[in-house]
N, C-alpha and C positions, 0 to 999 in steps of 0.2 A: 486399523491400517491395511487390513487384508484387501478391502475393496480398492484402495488406492494403488496397491501393488498390481492387482488384477487389471485395473484401467491402464496402468503404465505398460504392462505386458501387451495389452491389446494395441496400444499405440506403437510399440516396438514392432509387432507383427505387421501392422499397416504400413510402417515405414521400411520394412525389409531389413530390420536390424536384429542381430543376435543378442546384443546387450547395449546398455546405456550407462555411461559414467555421469553421475550427478554430482556436480561441484558447487552448485548454487546453495548457500546455507539455508535459505528458506525452503527450497525444494527438499533438501535433506530432512529438515525437521518435519515438514508436511508428510513425507513418506514414512519416516521412522519413529517420530516422537522423541528422538534424541536431540536434546537442546544444545549441548556443546557450548564452547566459549570461543567464538571466532574473533580475530583481530584483523579486520580488513586493512589493506588489500591482500596481504600475503601470508596470513596465519589462519589456517583452517583447522577445525577440530575433527573433521571427518568428511569422507566422500562416500558415495553409495554406488554400488554396481548392481544393476538389475538385469537379469537375463530371462530367457523363456521359462527357466525352472529354478533359478537361484535368486536370493535377495541377500546381499552382503553389505554390511556397514564396515568401512575401512577407517580405523582410528589409530591413534598412537597408544602406546601402552598405558599412559597416564589416564586415558579416557576409557579404557576397556571395561572397567567395572561399571561405570555409569552407563555406558552403552548397553551392556547386558541387561541392566535394570530397566532402561527406558525403551529400547528398540526391540520390543517383543516381536518374534516372528522373523528376526534377521539373524543371520550368521555374523559373528564378529571376527574380523581379521585384523591382527595387530602384530604380525611377525616381522614385517619389513618396514624400514623407514627410508626415505620420506614417503609421504602419502601417495604421490604420483607413481613412485616405483612399486609401492604396494598395490596400487590399482592395476598396473601392468602385470604384476605377478598373479593377481586374482584372475584377470582376463585370460592369461595364458593357461592357468590351471583349469578353467572351465571350458576352454577351447573355443572361445568366441572369435568369430572371424570378421564380421562386419559390425563395427562398434560405433555408437553415436556419442557425441559430446556436446555440452551446452556452450556454444561458441560465445555467448554473452556473459559467461560466468566461469571462465577458466583462465588461469594464468598461462602466459606463453611458455614459461619454464616447465609447468606441469604438462602442457600439451606436448612439448618437446620430449620430456622424459618418457611419457607413455608411448609416444610414437616410436621412439628409438629402442624401446624394450619389448615391444610386442613380438609375438611369434611371426616368422616369415609367412607372408600371405594374408595376414590380418590387416584390415584397413580401419582408420579412425576418421569418421566423417561427421560433418555438421548435422545436428539433428533438430535445430530450432529449440523452442521451449515446450517440449512435450508435457512436462510436469506442470508448467505454468498454465497450459491450456486446461488441464484437469482441475487445477486449483481454482480456476476462474468460476466454475460452476459449484455453488455452495450446497451442501447437504442441509437437511432440516436441523441437524445438531449444530452445524457450523453457524447457521443463521441465528440460532438461540444464543450462542456465545457472542456473536457480533451485536445482537440486540442488547445483551447485558453490558457490553463495553460501551455502547451508545447511551444506555440509560445512565451509567456512571458519569459519562462526559456531560450529558445534559444536566444532571443534578449538580455537578461541580460548577458549571458556569452560572447556573441559577443561584447558587449559594454565594459566589464571589462577586458577580456584577453589582448587586446592590451596595456592596461595601466600597466600591471604587470612588475615590474623591479626587478633586483637583489637587495636584501636588504629589499624588502617588506616582512612583516611577513605573515604567514598563517592566523593569526587572522585578520589582516588588509584586506587581500584579501576576506576572507569570509564575512566581514562586507560590503565591496563594492558590492559584489554579492547580499547580502540581500537587500541592499538599492536599487540597480538597479531593482530587481524584484518588489519591492513595487512601485517604481517610474513608472514602466511600467504597473501597474494595478493589481498586486497580492495583496491579502489580508494578505499574510504572506508567510512563507516557509512551504513546505510539511513536512519537517524534518530538524533538525539542519544541516546547510551546512557544508560539509567536504572539507577542503583544506589540503592535505597531501603532503609534499615535501621531496625529498631525501629519506633517510631510512624510514621516516614515511609513504611513499607511499606504503610500503609493508604491512601496517596495514589497512585492508578494512574499518574499522569504526573509524579511527583516529579522534580525536577532534582537531580542529585548535589550534595551540600554538603560542608562540612568536618566533618560529624558523624563521630566515630570509632565504629567497629564495637564492639559489646559482645558478650560471650559469650552464646550460646544464643538470641539474638533472630533474628527473620526478616530475611533480606536478599533483597529481590526484585531480580533482574537481568533487564533487558529490553534486548535488543541485536540487531543484525543487520548482516551484511556486505553491501556493495554490490559486485557483480561484473558487469562488462561491462553496466552499466545495469540489472541486476536485483537485487531486494531480498530479503534473508532477514529473518526475524523469529523470535526465540526468547526465551522467558521461563523462568527457573528460580528457585525460592525455595530458598535455602541457609541455613546457619547454621554458626557456629564453636562447637565443644564440644557439650554436651548441649542439645537443643531445649527452649525454655521452654514455659510453659503455653499461651500463645497458639498456638504451632506445634503442640503436641500436640492442641490443641482443633480446629483447622481444616485443618491440612495434609492429614490423611487424607481429609477430605471433598472437597477439591479434587482430590486424586489419584483418588478414586472417580468424580468428575464427568468428568474427562478420559478415564478408562478406559472409562466407559460410553458416552461420545460416540463414541470411536474404534471401539468394538465395534459400535455400532448405526447409525452414519451411512451413508446410502445415497443414490445418485443418484435424483433425482425428489422427494426431500424438499424442502419449502420451508426457507428459512433460519430461519423461525420454528419449524418442527418440530425442526430440528437444535438450535437454542438451547434448546428445551424439554427435550431429553434431559438436558443438564447442569443446567438450572435445577431440574428435578424432584429430582435427587439432592441438590442444595444446599438446596432448600426442605424436602425430607423430613428433613434433618438439623437443621432449625430455623434456617437462616441465609439464607433466601431474600432478605430485605431487604438483605443485605450483599453480594449479587452485583449490582453496580451498573452493569454495562455489558453489551453484547452478547457472544455467545459468540465471534465472530470475524469476519473480513473476508477479501476476496481480497487477493492480493499478487502483484506482478509488477514492471513498470517503476516503479510507485508503491507505497509501503508500505501505503497504504489504497486499495483499488480494489474493483470489483465482483467477486464477489457479496458480500452482507452476510448475516450470521447473527445475528438479534436478534429481539426480541418483535414487531418491526414489519416483518420481511422476509418477504414473501409469495412472492417469485420462487423457482422451483425451482432446486436445485443440479443441475449437469450434468457429465458426463464432460469433463475438461479444465479444470475450475475448480480453482484452487489456493487453499486457504483456511487461515487460522490457526484453531486450536482452543485457546481461552485462558480457561477459567473462572477465577474468582477470588472470594475472600471478603475483605472489608476491614472491620476493626473499628476505628472511629475512636479515636484515642488509644492504642491497644494495638499494632496491627500488622495486616498482611495477608499473604495468600498468593495468588500467581498462577502457573500452570504453563501453558506454551504450546508446542504443536507446530505444524508445518505439514504439510498433507496434500494429495494430489492426489485428486480425485474420479475414480474409474474406473467401468467398466461395471457391476461387481458389488459395489462398496463403495468403500473408500478405501485409499490407500497412504500411510502416514506416512513423510515424508521426513526428519524430524528424528531424529538419533541420540544427541544429548547425553543423558547419564544423568540420571535423576531420583533424588533421595535418598529414602530410606524412613524411617519412624518406626515402631519396634517397638511 
């Protein structure tokens, strides 16, 4: 964690800050190793205060012992409750004057408590996502953990797909996928597993239901193993028997879109330019209005993190970014297709980490 603290301090200096209050639970875990038990939106197990020369984990008394065991290199503060008042106490004790906060990850009540209890002359200012920017570039060790999470996910879908039969329900299939990931070494799922069949496959975030699978219809499976705190993300569209007309219509288009993106994606491209590769293929086939989300996102300790690849993403992609590539086409009332791989951006292109097979339509 030492290098992560050093990088955060470099960001503080560049931003002209004396300290940063970290309230985002994934940023906290990334910096400290402290897992905690958060209950969003308003129950946090800890905040972090990083200054130019101090690294302090602020927790409640019940979490103090676990914090000492997990957050090596951090001072543990648990003398004052609630957490936001403890944050202010720490900031006052260390004499911080210009203090950053994570505006996308702080409760208004906490912001108010800290602001009202700071020493006179101290300011509490928006700092963006400094830690998220650091998180977005993965180290070699992080890439190995992500590769293992992806290997487990690939093996789980390859194990379960051959067992799927007409009459199985979405919920039954999702459960089998979850069990397979755990059986293969995952600590859990990166997010709730999606199994969406028939018309439901046109809903990108459908929750598995008791709808039975029918022959030839699209079945979108979106899943990911969680391994030592790192997330995998995989989507495949499959079917039982001969593919129906919806699949024959749009599946090859999505396959062409992901193939083109993986062949052309380069470091230095903006997320918008990367998104445009897939979008051009899909729009050229006449289905542009049915590609209703961005091409992809970063993945790491959180299932959705920086960088982004969408029509609004101007930031460049850089070596060390790990991103999903997941074009899709969704026809309301009929069905949809999404295919997703994960890739690491390297100096001369990308390396696709996903190995799960993709079906073909002749």
